[in-house]
All heavy atoms as TSV, in Angstrom:
chain	resi	resn	atom	element	x	y	z
A	1	MET	N	N	146.261	2.751	24.577
A	1	MET	CA	C	145.756	4.043	24.218
A	1	MET	C	C	144.601	3.893	23.251
A	1	MET	O	O	143.661	4.689	23.232
A	1	MET	CB	C	146.905	4.814	23.455
A	1	MET	CG	C	146.598	6.196	23.298
A	1	MET	SD	S	146.371	6.990	24.888
A	1	MET	CE	C	146.553	8.638	24.488
A	2	LYS	N	N	144.583	2.910	22.422
A	2	LYS	CA	C	143.485	2.711	21.467
A	2	LYS	C	C	142.185	2.405	22.202
A	2	LYS	O	O	141.118	2.887	21.797
A	2	LYS	CB	C	143.896	1.458	20.593
A	2	LYS	CG	C	142.915	1.178	19.439
A	2	LYS	CD	C	143.439	0.152	18.476
A	2	LYS	CE	C	143.412	-1.178	19.095
A	2	LYS	NZ	N	143.729	-2.266	18.186
A	3	THR	N	N	142.247	1.720	23.288
A	3	THR	CA	C	141.010	1.450	24.061
A	3	THR	C	C	140.469	2.668	24.680
A	3	THR	O	O	139.174	2.855	24.632
A	3	THR	CB	C	141.377	0.445	25.211
A	3	THR	OG1	O	141.946	-0.693	24.610
A	3	THR	CG2	C	140.134	0.063	25.981
A	4	LYS	N	N	141.251	3.558	25.190
A	4	LYS	CA	C	140.812	4.782	25.809
A	4	LYS	C	C	140.116	5.682	24.752
A	4	LYS	O	O	139.142	6.338	25.062
A	4	LYS	CB	C	141.908	5.618	26.511
A	4	LYS	CG	C	142.359	4.929	27.772
A	4	LYS	CD	C	143.440	5.703	28.449
A	4	LYS	CE	C	143.899	5.024	29.734
A	4	LYS	NZ	N	144.873	5.829	30.430
A	5	ALA	N	N	140.642	5.751	23.581
A	5	ALA	CA	C	140.081	6.545	22.498
A	5	ALA	C	C	138.696	5.980	22.118
A	5	ALA	O	O	137.734	6.751	21.890
A	5	ALA	CB	C	140.934	6.564	21.284
A	6	ARG	N	N	138.579	4.636	22.088
A	6	ARG	CA	C	137.362	4.017	21.755
A	6	ARG	C	C	136.292	4.261	22.781
A	6	ARG	O	O	135.126	4.576	22.496
A	6	ARG	CB	C	137.518	2.547	21.661
A	6	ARG	CG	C	136.866	1.877	20.425
A	6	ARG	CD	C	137.188	0.416	20.297
A	6	ARG	NE	N	138.473	0.016	20.656
A	6	ARG	CZ	C	138.783	-1.186	21.101
A	6	ARG	NH1	N	137.885	-2.098	21.288
A	6	ARG	NH2	N	140.006	-1.500	21.358
A	7	ILE	N	N	136.663	4.259	24.067
A	7	ILE	CA	C	135.757	4.558	25.169
A	7	ILE	C	C	135.267	5.962	25.132
A	7	ILE	O	O	134.029	6.235	25.275
A	7	ILE	CB	C	136.426	4.258	26.514
A	7	ILE	CG1	C	136.580	2.760	26.706
A	7	ILE	CG2	C	135.481	4.735	27.617
A	7	ILE	CD1	C	137.446	2.266	27.849
A	8	ASN	N	N	136.134	6.886	24.822
A	8	ASN	CA	C	135.746	8.266	24.711
A	8	ASN	C	C	134.780	8.537	23.529
A	8	ASN	O	O	133.796	9.280	23.572
A	8	ASN	CB	C	136.929	9.227	24.576
A	8	ASN	CG	C	137.723	9.403	25.849
A	8	ASN	OD1	O	137.177	9.388	26.943
A	8	ASN	ND2	N	139.032	9.605	25.768
A	9	GLU	N	N	135.022	7.843	22.464
A	9	GLU	CA	C	134.199	7.880	21.306
A	9	GLU	C	C	132.737	7.309	21.650
A	9	GLU	O	O	131.731	7.874	21.262
A	9	GLU	CB	C	134.740	7.014	20.191
A	9	GLU	CG	C	134.030	7.069	18.894
A	9	GLU	CD	C	134.688	6.267	17.902
A	9	GLU	OE1	O	135.938	6.417	17.605
A	9	GLU	OE2	O	134.072	5.301	17.258
A	10	TRP	N	N	132.701	6.195	22.464
A	10	TRP	CA	C	131.436	5.696	22.897
A	10	TRP	C	C	130.675	6.643	23.768
A	10	TRP	O	O	129.435	6.724	23.765
A	10	TRP	CB	C	131.601	4.376	23.601
A	10	TRP	CG	C	132.112	3.229	22.682
A	10	TRP	CD1	C	131.967	3.179	21.353
A	10	TRP	CD2	C	132.751	2.039	23.109
A	10	TRP	NE1	N	132.480	2.003	20.895
A	10	TRP	CE2	C	133.039	1.307	21.970
A	10	TRP	CE3	C	133.184	1.549	24.297
A	10	TRP	CZ2	C	133.639	0.034	21.978
A	10	TRP	CZ3	C	133.755	0.359	24.349
A	10	TRP	CH2	C	134.026	-0.438	23.193
A	11	ARG	N	N	131.404	7.367	24.668
A	11	ARG	CA	C	130.768	8.285	25.551
A	11	ARG	C	C	130.032	9.401	24.861
A	11	ARG	O	O	129.084	9.965	25.344
A	11	ARG	CB	C	131.843	8.809	26.587
A	11	ARG	CG	C	132.226	7.835	27.546
A	11	ARG	CD	C	133.024	8.403	28.684
A	11	ARG	NE	N	133.328	7.448	29.648
A	11	ARG	CZ	C	134.523	7.212	30.174
A	11	ARG	NH1	N	135.559	7.989	29.795
A	11	ARG	NH2	N	134.734	6.274	31.045
A	12	HIS	N	N	130.509	9.819	23.680
A	12	HIS	CA	C	129.891	10.885	22.890
A	12	HIS	C	C	128.918	10.395	21.900
A	12	HIS	O	O	128.251	11.144	21.242
A	12	HIS	CB	C	130.994	11.732	22.302
A	12	HIS	CG	C	131.906	12.342	23.275
A	12	HIS	ND1	N	131.482	13.279	24.179
A	12	HIS	CD2	C	133.221	12.182	23.536
A	12	HIS	CE1	C	132.478	13.586	24.978
A	12	HIS	NE2	N	133.644	12.951	24.573
A	13	ALA	N	N	128.777	9.103	21.675
A	13	ALA	CA	C	127.818	8.588	20.779
A	13	ALA	C	C	126.419	8.491	21.321
A	13	ALA	O	O	126.259	8.401	22.545
A	13	ALA	CB	C	128.275	7.188	20.390
A	14	PRO	N	N	125.437	8.515	20.512
A	14	PRO	CA	C	124.030	8.383	21.065
A	14	PRO	C	C	123.768	6.989	21.555
A	14	PRO	O	O	124.397	5.998	21.124
A	14	PRO	CB	C	123.192	8.709	19.828
A	14	PRO	CG	C	124.023	8.649	18.709
A	14	PRO	CD	C	125.415	8.798	19.074
A	15	ASP	N	N	122.830	6.860	22.532
A	15	ASP	CA	C	122.478	5.644	23.172
A	15	ASP	C	C	122.075	4.585	22.124
A	15	ASP	O	O	122.423	3.427	22.297
A	15	ASP	CB	C	121.451	5.783	24.235
A	15	ASP	CG	C	121.964	6.544	25.466
A	15	ASP	OD1	O	123.196	6.685	25.570
A	15	ASP	OD2	O	121.167	6.943	26.350
A	16	GLU	N	N	121.179	5.022	21.202
A	16	GLU	CA	C	120.660	4.030	20.208
A	16	GLU	C	C	121.813	3.415	19.404
A	16	GLU	O	O	121.745	2.217	19.066
A	16	GLU	CB	C	119.626	4.639	19.394
A	16	GLU	CG	C	118.420	5.117	20.108
A	16	GLU	CD	C	117.722	3.975	20.938
A	16	GLU	OE1	O	117.608	2.858	20.394
A	16	GLU	OE2	O	117.367	4.242	22.038
A	17	ALA	N	N	122.764	4.155	19.027
A	17	ALA	CA	C	123.905	3.682	18.289
A	17	ALA	C	C	124.712	2.726	19.101
A	17	ALA	O	O	125.131	1.634	18.609
A	17	ALA	CB	C	124.774	4.802	17.767
A	18	LEU	N	N	124.878	3.026	20.371
A	18	LEU	CA	C	125.669	2.094	21.217
A	18	LEU	C	C	124.855	0.785	21.434
A	18	LEU	O	O	125.524	-0.254	21.457
A	18	LEU	CB	C	125.884	2.842	22.575
A	18	LEU	CG	C	126.960	3.820	22.593
A	18	LEU	CD1	C	127.016	4.444	24.016
A	18	LEU	CD2	C	128.294	3.307	22.227
A	19	LYS	N	N	123.560	0.856	21.564
A	19	LYS	CA	C	122.833	-0.386	21.773
A	19	LYS	C	C	122.857	-1.244	20.501
A	19	LYS	O	O	122.995	-2.507	20.630
A	19	LYS	CB	C	121.374	-0.018	22.156
A	19	LYS	CG	C	121.219	0.492	23.552
A	19	LYS	CD	C	119.818	0.952	23.825
A	19	LYS	CE	C	119.704	1.517	25.209
A	19	LYS	NZ	N	118.345	2.004	25.490
A	20	ALA	N	N	122.863	-0.656	19.373
A	20	ALA	CA	C	122.976	-1.412	18.123
A	20	ALA	C	C	124.297	-2.006	17.990
A	20	ALA	O	O	124.446	-3.183	17.612
A	20	ALA	CB	C	122.677	-0.485	16.929
A	21	ASP	N	N	125.408	-1.247	18.318
A	21	ASP	CA	C	126.765	-1.793	18.330
A	21	ASP	C	C	126.905	-2.938	19.274
A	21	ASP	O	O	127.648	-3.934	18.990
A	21	ASP	CB	C	127.754	-0.653	18.546
A	21	ASP	CG	C	127.857	0.317	17.429
A	21	ASP	OD1	O	127.457	-0.005	16.316
A	21	ASP	OD2	O	128.462	1.415	17.740
A	22	LEU	N	N	126.326	-2.788	20.415
A	22	LEU	CA	C	126.424	-3.841	21.439
A	22	LEU	C	C	125.725	-5.153	20.973
A	22	LEU	O	O	126.276	-6.229	21.149
A	22	LEU	CB	C	125.700	-3.353	22.760
A	22	LEU	CG	C	125.916	-4.266	23.935
A	22	LEU	CD1	C	127.380	-4.520	24.329
A	22	LEU	CD2	C	125.155	-3.672	25.161
A	23	ARG	N	N	124.624	-4.981	20.332
A	23	ARG	CA	C	123.949	-6.154	19.712
A	23	ARG	C	C	124.845	-6.811	18.682
A	23	ARG	O	O	124.977	-8.066	18.649
A	23	ARG	CB	C	122.622	-5.811	19.099
A	23	ARG	CG	C	121.473	-5.801	20.101
A	23	ARG	CD	C	120.130	-5.721	19.257
A	23	ARG	NE	N	119.952	-4.454	18.510
A	23	ARG	CZ	C	119.515	-3.342	18.969
A	23	ARG	NH1	N	119.131	-3.178	20.192
A	23	ARG	NH2	N	119.484	-2.268	18.121
A	24	ASN	N	N	125.451	-6.021	17.876
A	24	ASN	CA	C	126.365	-6.562	16.831
A	24	ASN	C	C	127.570	-7.238	17.470
A	24	ASN	O	O	127.949	-8.362	16.980
A	24	ASN	CB	C	126.868	-5.474	15.881
A	24	ASN	CG	C	125.765	-4.949	14.998
A	24	ASN	OD1	O	124.805	-5.602	14.737
A	24	ASN	ND2	N	125.897	-3.687	14.575
A	25	LEU	N	N	128.131	-6.740	18.491
A	25	LEU	CA	C	129.286	-7.360	19.171
A	25	LEU	C	C	128.852	-8.646	19.803
A	25	LEU	O	O	129.585	-9.647	19.742
A	25	LEU	CB	C	129.870	-6.462	20.283
A	25	LEU	CG	C	130.628	-5.221	19.795
A	25	LEU	CD1	C	131.092	-4.381	20.987
A	25	LEU	CD2	C	131.803	-5.590	18.990
A	26	LYS	N	N	127.669	-8.777	20.349
A	26	LYS	CA	C	127.216	-9.954	20.981
A	26	LYS	C	C	126.902	-11.061	19.879
A	26	LYS	O	O	127.222	-12.260	20.125
A	26	LYS	CB	C	125.866	-9.714	21.771
A	26	LYS	CG	C	126.255	-9.072	23.061
A	26	LYS	CD	C	125.010	-8.861	23.924
A	26	LYS	CE	C	125.319	-8.203	25.266
A	26	LYS	NZ	N	124.204	-8.094	26.150
A	27	GLU	N	N	126.463	-10.649	18.744
A	27	GLU	CA	C	126.271	-11.611	17.650
A	27	GLU	C	C	127.620	-12.103	17.134
A	27	GLU	O	O	127.801	-13.255	16.828
A	27	GLU	CB	C	125.553	-10.994	16.464
A	27	GLU	CG	C	124.021	-10.743	16.756
A	27	GLU	CD	C	123.398	-9.949	15.601
A	27	GLU	OE1	O	123.884	-9.914	14.515
A	27	GLU	OE2	O	122.276	-9.432	15.867
A	28	LYS	N	N	128.594	-11.233	17.050
A	28	LYS	CA	C	129.949	-11.628	16.676
A	28	LYS	C	C	130.506	-12.515	17.709
A	28	LYS	O	O	131.216	-13.539	17.298
A	28	LYS	CB	C	130.835	-10.361	16.503
A	28	LYS	CG	C	132.167	-10.649	15.959
A	28	LYS	CD	C	132.994	-9.417	15.755
A	28	LYS	CE	C	134.388	-9.825	15.276
A	28	LYS	NZ	N	135.214	-8.565	15.074
A	29	GLN	N	N	130.324	-12.303	18.986
A	29	GLN	CA	C	130.842	-13.180	20.034
A	29	GLN	C	C	130.191	-14.550	19.891
A	29	GLN	O	O	130.894	-15.558	20.030
A	29	GLN	CB	C	130.518	-12.615	21.395
A	29	GLN	CG	C	130.978	-13.441	22.512
A	29	GLN	CD	C	130.537	-12.863	23.961
A	29	GLN	OE1	O	129.485	-12.268	24.006
A	29	GLN	NE2	N	131.357	-13.107	24.927
A	30	ARG	N	N	128.929	-14.620	19.577
A	30	ARG	CA	C	128.287	-15.931	19.409
A	30	ARG	C	C	128.886	-16.724	18.223
A	30	ARG	O	O	129.208	-17.837	18.352
A	30	ARG	CB	C	126.768	-15.682	19.158
A	30	ARG	CG	C	125.993	-16.941	18.989
A	30	ARG	CD	C	124.493	-16.539	18.831
A	30	ARG	NE	N	123.769	-17.790	18.515
A	30	ARG	CZ	C	123.295	-18.010	17.270
A	30	ARG	NH1	N	123.619	-17.238	16.267
A	30	ARG	NH2	N	122.683	-19.157	17.043
A	31	SER	N	N	129.100	-15.987	17.131
A	31	SER	CA	C	129.746	-16.734	15.991
A	31	SER	C	C	131.144	-17.224	16.265
A	31	SER	O	O	131.602	-18.262	15.848
A	31	SER	CB	C	129.621	-15.894	14.760
A	31	SER	OG	O	130.446	-14.744	14.918
A	32	LEU	N	N	131.878	-16.327	17.072
A	32	LEU	CA	C	133.275	-16.722	17.346
A	32	LEU	C	C	133.307	-17.885	18.313
A	32	LEU	O	O	134.170	-18.737	18.193
A	32	LEU	CB	C	134.034	-15.530	18.075
A	32	LEU	CG	C	134.410	-14.460	17.139
A	32	LEU	CD1	C	135.142	-13.309	17.929
A	32	LEU	CD2	C	135.416	-14.873	16.034
A	33	ARG	N	N	132.311	-18.002	19.180
A	33	ARG	CA	C	132.188	-19.215	20.058
A	33	ARG	C	C	132.059	-20.456	19.255
A	33	ARG	O	O	132.652	-21.455	19.510
A	33	ARG	CB	C	131.074	-19.078	21.012
A	33	ARG	CG	C	131.388	-18.344	22.241
A	33	ARG	CD	C	130.301	-18.548	23.263
A	33	ARG	NE	N	130.047	-17.262	24.006
A	33	ARG	CZ	C	128.940	-16.798	24.319
A	33	ARG	NH1	N	127.756	-17.473	24.054
A	33	ARG	NH2	N	128.871	-15.649	25.002
A	34	PHE	N	N	131.158	-20.426	18.257
A	34	PHE	CA	C	130.990	-21.584	17.349
A	34	PHE	C	C	132.287	-21.975	16.616
A	34	PHE	O	O	132.618	-23.112	16.480
A	34	PHE	CB	C	129.846	-21.307	16.377
A	34	PHE	CG	C	128.515	-21.450	17.037
A	34	PHE	CD1	C	127.648	-20.333	16.923
A	34	PHE	CD2	C	128.047	-22.605	17.572
A	34	PHE	CE1	C	126.391	-20.450	17.535
A	34	PHE	CE2	C	126.815	-22.640	18.153
A	34	PHE	CZ	C	125.955	-21.593	18.174
A	35	LEU	N	N	132.935	-20.935	16.109
A	35	LEU	CA	C	134.206	-21.166	15.417
A	35	LEU	C	C	135.238	-21.743	16.344
A	35	LEU	O	O	136.067	-22.584	15.942
A	35	LEU	CB	C	134.757	-19.910	14.808
A	35	LEU	CG	C	133.959	-19.314	13.623
A	35	LEU	CD1	C	134.525	-17.984	13.137
A	35	LEU	CD2	C	133.962	-20.302	12.446
A	36	LEU	N	N	135.288	-21.295	17.597
A	36	LEU	CA	C	136.260	-21.739	18.584
A	36	LEU	C	C	135.996	-23.189	18.893
A	36	LEU	O	O	136.947	-23.979	18.937
A	36	LEU	CB	C	136.201	-20.931	19.834
A	36	LEU	CG	C	137.081	-21.221	20.934
A	36	LEU	CD1	C	138.541	-20.866	20.500
A	36	LEU	CD2	C	136.792	-20.441	22.187
A	37	VAL	N	N	134.764	-23.544	19.077
A	37	VAL	CA	C	134.452	-24.932	19.435
A	37	VAL	C	C	134.755	-25.926	18.250
A	37	VAL	O	O	135.208	-26.954	18.433
A	37	VAL	CB	C	132.938	-25.078	19.852
A	37	VAL	CG1	C	132.549	-26.496	19.980
A	37	VAL	CG2	C	132.805	-24.379	21.187
A	38	SER	N	N	134.447	-25.409	17.072
A	38	SER	CA	C	134.723	-26.289	15.948
A	38	SER	C	C	136.196	-26.328	15.511
A	38	SER	O	O	136.652	-27.159	14.664
A	38	SER	CB	C	133.881	-25.819	14.668
A	38	SER	OG	O	134.323	-24.553	14.328
A	39	GLY	N	N	137.000	-25.457	16.152
A	39	GLY	CA	C	138.460	-25.526	15.883
A	39	GLY	C	C	138.924	-24.694	14.663
A	39	GLY	O	O	140.028	-24.836	14.162
A	40	LYS	N	N	137.970	-23.853	14.154
A	40	LYS	CA	C	138.307	-23.094	12.936
A	40	LYS	C	C	138.759	-21.702	13.200
A	40	LYS	O	O	139.242	-21.018	12.287
A	40	LYS	CB	C	137.063	-22.999	12.024
A	40	LYS	CG	C	136.620	-24.364	11.475
A	40	LYS	CD	C	135.387	-24.235	10.666
A	40	LYS	CE	C	134.896	-25.568	10.235
A	40	LYS	NZ	N	133.654	-25.540	9.536
A	41	LEU	N	N	138.769	-21.311	14.469
A	41	LEU	CA	C	139.251	-19.935	14.806
A	41	LEU	C	C	140.785	-19.927	15.011
A	41	LEU	O	O	141.319	-20.689	15.785
A	41	LEU	CB	C	138.528	-19.492	16.171
A	41	LEU	CG	C	138.781	-18.062	16.607
A	41	LEU	CD1	C	138.184	-17.105	15.560
A	41	LEU	CD2	C	138.189	-17.847	17.945
A	42	LYS	N	N	141.419	-19.010	14.296
A	42	LYS	CA	C	142.863	-18.987	14.297
A	42	LYS	C	C	143.348	-18.021	15.389
A	42	LYS	O	O	144.252	-18.359	16.080
A	42	LYS	CB	C	143.356	-18.383	12.955
A	42	LYS	CG	C	143.035	-19.257	11.735
A	42	LYS	CD	C	143.785	-20.480	11.805
A	42	LYS	CE	C	143.439	-21.292	10.538
A	42	LYS	NZ	N	143.711	-22.728	10.647
A	43	ASN	N	N	142.647	-16.893	15.613
A	43	ASN	CA	C	143.100	-15.910	16.626
A	43	ASN	C	C	142.139	-16.055	17.924
A	43	ASN	O	O	141.140	-15.382	17.887
A	43	ASN	CB	C	143.042	-14.495	16.023
A	43	ASN	CG	C	143.559	-13.476	16.972
A	43	ASN	OD1	O	144.161	-13.796	17.994
A	43	ASN	ND2	N	143.472	-12.241	16.623
A	44	VAL	N	N	142.624	-16.865	18.795
A	44	VAL	CA	C	141.747	-17.084	20.004
A	44	VAL	C	C	141.704	-15.910	20.951
A	44	VAL	O	O	140.817	-15.706	21.809
A	44	VAL	CB	C	142.121	-18.359	20.786
A	44	VAL	CG1	C	141.912	-19.580	19.929
A	44	VAL	CG2	C	143.628	-18.252	21.165
A	45	CYS	N	N	142.670	-14.999	20.828
A	45	CYS	CA	C	142.698	-13.759	21.656
A	45	CYS	C	C	141.553	-12.856	21.321
A	45	CYS	O	O	141.134	-11.970	22.099
A	45	CYS	CB	C	143.991	-13.018	21.486
A	45	CYS	SG	S	145.409	-13.967	22.090
A	46	GLU	N	N	141.067	-12.983	20.131
A	46	GLU	CA	C	139.945	-12.108	19.639
A	46	GLU	C	C	138.684	-12.298	20.546
A	46	GLU	O	O	137.945	-11.393	20.773
A	46	GLU	CB	C	139.609	-12.455	18.232
A	46	GLU	CG	C	138.663	-11.526	17.565
A	46	GLU	CD	C	138.496	-11.800	16.070
A	46	GLU	OE1	O	139.098	-12.766	15.532
A	46	GLU	OE2	O	137.551	-11.089	15.443
A	47	VAL	N	N	138.475	-13.544	21.027
A	47	VAL	CA	C	137.338	-13.839	21.913
A	47	VAL	C	C	137.470	-13.042	23.172
A	47	VAL	O	O	136.505	-12.416	23.639
A	47	VAL	CB	C	137.233	-15.337	22.202
A	47	VAL	CG1	C	136.148	-15.648	23.172
A	47	VAL	CG2	C	137.108	-16.104	20.929
A	48	ARG	N	N	138.590	-12.994	23.724
A	48	ARG	CA	C	138.801	-12.261	25.010
A	48	ARG	C	C	138.663	-10.779	24.815
A	48	ARG	O	O	138.039	-10.072	25.595
A	48	ARG	CB	C	140.216	-12.542	25.539
A	48	ARG	CG	C	140.544	-11.941	26.816
A	48	ARG	CD	C	141.898	-12.316	27.270
A	48	ARG	NE	N	142.255	-11.708	28.562
A	48	ARG	CZ	C	143.474	-11.622	29.086
A	48	ARG	NH1	N	144.445	-12.237	28.458
A	48	ARG	NH2	N	143.598	-11.040	30.179
A	49	GLU	N	N	139.280	-10.228	23.777
A	49	GLU	CA	C	139.183	-8.771	23.512
A	49	GLU	C	C	137.669	-8.403	23.221
A	49	GLU	O	O	137.240	-7.338	23.703
A	49	GLU	CB	C	139.995	-8.419	22.259
A	49	GLU	CG	C	141.501	-8.484	22.565
A	49	GLU	CD	C	141.898	-7.520	23.626
A	49	GLU	OE1	O	141.420	-6.373	23.689
A	49	GLU	OE2	O	142.689	-7.881	24.513
A	50	LEU	N	N	136.940	-9.210	22.499
A	50	LEU	CA	C	135.552	-8.987	22.240
A	50	LEU	C	C	134.743	-8.936	23.557
A	50	LEU	O	O	133.934	-8.103	23.709
A	50	LEU	CB	C	134.994	-9.947	21.232
A	50	LEU	CG	C	133.586	-9.738	20.707
A	50	LEU	CD1	C	133.601	-8.379	19.954
A	50	LEU	CD2	C	133.189	-10.842	19.812
A	51	ARG	N	N	134.987	-9.845	24.418
A	51	ARG	CA	C	134.276	-9.922	25.680
A	51	ARG	C	C	134.573	-8.659	26.474
A	51	ARG	O	O	133.682	-8.094	27.067
A	51	ARG	CB	C	134.738	-11.200	26.442
A	51	ARG	CG	C	133.952	-11.497	27.711
A	51	ARG	CD	C	134.392	-12.683	28.388
A	51	ARG	NE	N	135.655	-12.574	28.932
A	51	ARG	CZ	C	136.679	-13.449	28.762
A	51	ARG	NH1	N	136.494	-14.534	28.035
A	51	ARG	NH2	N	137.823	-13.276	29.315
A	52	LYS	N	N	135.777	-8.177	26.496
A	52	LYS	CA	C	136.155	-7.011	27.242
A	52	LYS	C	C	135.513	-5.775	26.601
A	52	LYS	O	O	134.992	-4.852	27.275
A	52	LYS	CB	C	137.665	-6.837	27.260
A	52	LYS	CG	C	138.361	-7.805	28.189
A	52	LYS	CD	C	139.816	-7.509	28.190
A	52	LYS	CE	C	140.574	-8.449	29.172
A	52	LYS	NZ	N	142.053	-8.024	29.341
A	53	ASP	N	N	135.453	-5.728	25.310
A	53	ASP	CA	C	134.760	-4.626	24.620
A	53	ASP	C	C	133.231	-4.558	24.978
A	53	ASP	O	O	132.688	-3.489	25.155
A	53	ASP	CB	C	134.971	-4.642	23.148
A	53	ASP	CG	C	136.293	-4.197	22.648
A	53	ASP	OD1	O	136.971	-3.502	23.457
A	53	ASP	OD2	O	136.686	-4.492	21.517
A	54	ILE	N	N	132.621	-5.719	25.019
A	54	ILE	CA	C	131.211	-5.813	25.363
A	54	ILE	C	C	131.061	-5.293	26.845
A	54	ILE	O	O	130.114	-4.475	27.062
A	54	ILE	CB	C	130.692	-7.253	25.269
A	54	ILE	CG1	C	130.618	-7.633	23.762
A	54	ILE	CG2	C	129.321	-7.394	25.908
A	54	ILE	CD1	C	130.309	-9.059	23.445
A	55	ALA	N	N	131.860	-5.684	27.764
A	55	ALA	CA	C	131.790	-5.210	29.069
A	55	ALA	C	C	132.022	-3.675	29.195
A	55	ALA	O	O	131.325	-2.969	29.945
A	55	ALA	CB	C	132.822	-5.941	29.921
A	56	ARG	N	N	132.945	-3.200	28.405
A	56	ARG	CA	C	133.275	-1.733	28.441
A	56	ARG	C	C	132.046	-0.946	27.908
A	56	ARG	O	O	131.660	0.070	28.429
A	56	ARG	CB	C	134.545	-1.449	27.624
A	56	ARG	CG	C	135.830	-1.886	28.236
A	56	ARG	CD	C	137.005	-1.494	27.349
A	56	ARG	NE	N	138.210	-2.045	27.948
A	56	ARG	CZ	C	138.975	-2.966	27.298
A	56	ARG	NH1	N	138.710	-3.343	26.076
A	56	ARG	NH2	N	140.042	-3.405	27.860
A	57	MET	N	N	131.494	-1.449	26.823
A	57	MET	CA	C	130.364	-0.748	26.237
A	57	MET	C	C	129.158	-0.707	27.154
A	57	MET	O	O	128.464	0.215	27.259
A	57	MET	CB	C	130.062	-1.361	24.816
A	57	MET	CG	C	129.085	-0.523	24.086
A	57	MET	SD	S	128.782	-1.148	22.396
A	57	MET	CE	C	130.237	-0.712	21.558
A	58	SER	N	N	128.936	-1.897	27.818
A	58	SER	CA	C	127.843	-1.996	28.750
A	58	SER	C	C	128.044	-0.980	29.886
A	58	SER	O	O	127.071	-0.342	30.305
A	58	SER	CB	C	127.744	-3.379	29.270
A	58	SER	OG	O	127.425	-4.289	28.249
A	59	THR	N	N	129.290	-0.840	30.363
A	59	THR	CA	C	129.625	0.090	31.436
A	59	THR	C	C	129.286	1.487	31.022
A	59	THR	O	O	128.726	2.317	31.797
A	59	THR	CB	C	131.063	-0.068	31.852
A	59	THR	OG1	O	131.281	-1.419	32.272
A	59	THR	CG2	C	131.382	0.859	33.024
A	60	VAL	N	N	129.755	1.894	29.779
A	60	VAL	CA	C	129.469	3.230	29.308
A	60	VAL	C	C	127.951	3.470	29.223
A	60	VAL	O	O	127.494	4.530	29.612
A	60	VAL	CB	C	130.163	3.443	27.938
A	60	VAL	CG1	C	129.713	4.728	27.256
A	60	VAL	CG2	C	131.675	3.428	28.098
A	61	LEU	N	N	127.233	2.491	28.740
A	61	LEU	CA	C	125.790	2.725	28.629
A	61	LEU	C	C	125.137	2.827	30.004
A	61	LEU	O	O	124.274	3.736	30.229
A	61	LEU	CB	C	125.107	1.465	27.997
A	61	LEU	CG	C	125.126	1.488	26.454
A	61	LEU	CD1	C	124.721	0.166	25.887
A	61	LEU	CD2	C	124.194	2.568	25.926
A	62	LYS	N	N	125.598	2.130	31.014
A	62	LYS	CA	C	125.059	2.239	32.390
A	62	LYS	C	C	125.404	3.601	32.988
A	62	LYS	O	O	124.652	4.248	33.575
A	62	LYS	CB	C	125.544	1.124	33.303
A	62	LYS	CG	C	124.917	-0.189	33.034
A	62	LYS	CD	C	125.388	-1.228	33.957
A	62	LYS	CE	C	124.797	-2.515	33.665
A	62	LYS	NZ	N	125.183	-3.663	34.571
A	63	GLN	N	N	126.639	4.024	32.689
A	63	GLN	CA	C	127.070	5.375	33.172
A	63	GLN	C	C	126.216	6.520	32.560
A	63	GLN	O	O	125.844	7.413	33.293
A	63	GLN	CB	C	128.501	5.614	32.905
A	63	GLN	CG	C	129.507	4.786	33.731
A	63	GLN	CD	C	130.941	4.923	33.277
A	63	GLN	OE1	O	131.235	5.488	32.219
A	63	GLN	NE2	N	131.844	4.454	34.164
A	64	LYS	N	N	125.929	6.374	31.297
A	64	LYS	CA	C	125.159	7.375	30.641
A	64	LYS	C	C	123.704	7.413	31.144
A	64	LYS	O	O	123.093	8.428	31.348
A	64	LYS	CB	C	125.133	7.121	29.119
A	64	LYS	CG	C	126.504	7.482	28.425
A	64	LYS	CD	C	126.453	7.113	27.009
A	64	LYS	CE	C	125.840	8.392	26.313
A	64	LYS	NZ	N	126.079	8.287	24.793
A	65	SER	N	N	123.167	6.216	31.456
A	65	SER	CA	C	121.766	6.176	31.968
A	65	SER	C	C	121.685	6.714	33.471
A	65	SER	O	O	120.741	7.389	33.777
A	65	SER	CB	C	121.251	4.712	31.962
A	65	SER	OG	O	121.941	3.951	32.867
A	66	LYS	N	N	122.799	6.585	34.168
A	66	LYS	CA	C	122.835	7.153	35.491
A	66	LYS	C	C	122.914	8.661	35.469
A	66	LYS	O	O	122.344	9.338	36.336
A	66	LYS	CB	C	124.061	6.581	36.318
A	66	LYS	CG	C	123.975	5.129	36.634
A	66	LYS	CD	C	123.114	4.905	37.787
A	66	LYS	CE	C	123.180	3.427	38.138
A	66	LYS	NZ	N	122.376	3.101	39.317
A	67	LYS	N	N	123.637	9.198	34.503
A	67	LYS	CA	C	123.701	10.657	34.371
A	67	LYS	C	C	122.387	11.290	34.000
A	67	LYS	O	O	122.023	12.325	34.415
A	67	LYS	CB	C	124.689	11.035	33.267
A	67	LYS	CG	C	126.125	10.991	33.717
A	67	LYS	CD	C	126.979	11.531	32.583
A	67	LYS	CE	C	128.458	11.543	33.022
A	67	LYS	NZ	N	129.285	12.064	31.878
A	68	GLU	N	N	121.541	10.523	33.212
A	68	GLU	CA	C	120.253	11.085	32.764
A	68	GLU	C	C	119.300	11.088	33.887
A	68	GLU	O	O	118.367	11.905	33.956
A	68	GLU	CB	C	119.737	10.234	31.638
A	68	GLU	CG	C	120.495	10.405	30.337
A	68	GLU	CD	C	120.021	9.507	29.303
A	68	GLU	OE1	O	119.120	8.707	29.477
A	68	GLU	OE2	O	120.606	9.567	28.146
A	69	GLU	N	N	119.431	10.231	34.926
A	69	GLU	CA	C	118.498	10.214	36.074
A	69	GLU	C	C	118.812	11.271	37.013
A	69	GLU	O	O	118.831	12.226	37.232
A	69	GLU	CB	C	118.616	8.897	36.790
A	69	GLU	CG	C	118.181	7.713	35.983
A	69	GLU	CD	C	118.391	6.414	36.742
A	69	GLU	OE1	O	118.936	6.349	37.902
A	69	GLU	OE2	O	117.938	5.409	36.223
């Protein structure tokens, strides 16, 4: 349920805010990869959830751009 609420929130957010959030998520993913490789990451499930959130946010952005056309 938490995921659906987040997606609905993204659908009503402005495109620029979503793009900024997407950049931040990708930076976080990059840092988590380094922590994972170095063995310092405790919660490895976080990498998977972050990857899914990035995909969901990208999908919402694409859907919004299709509506505008």
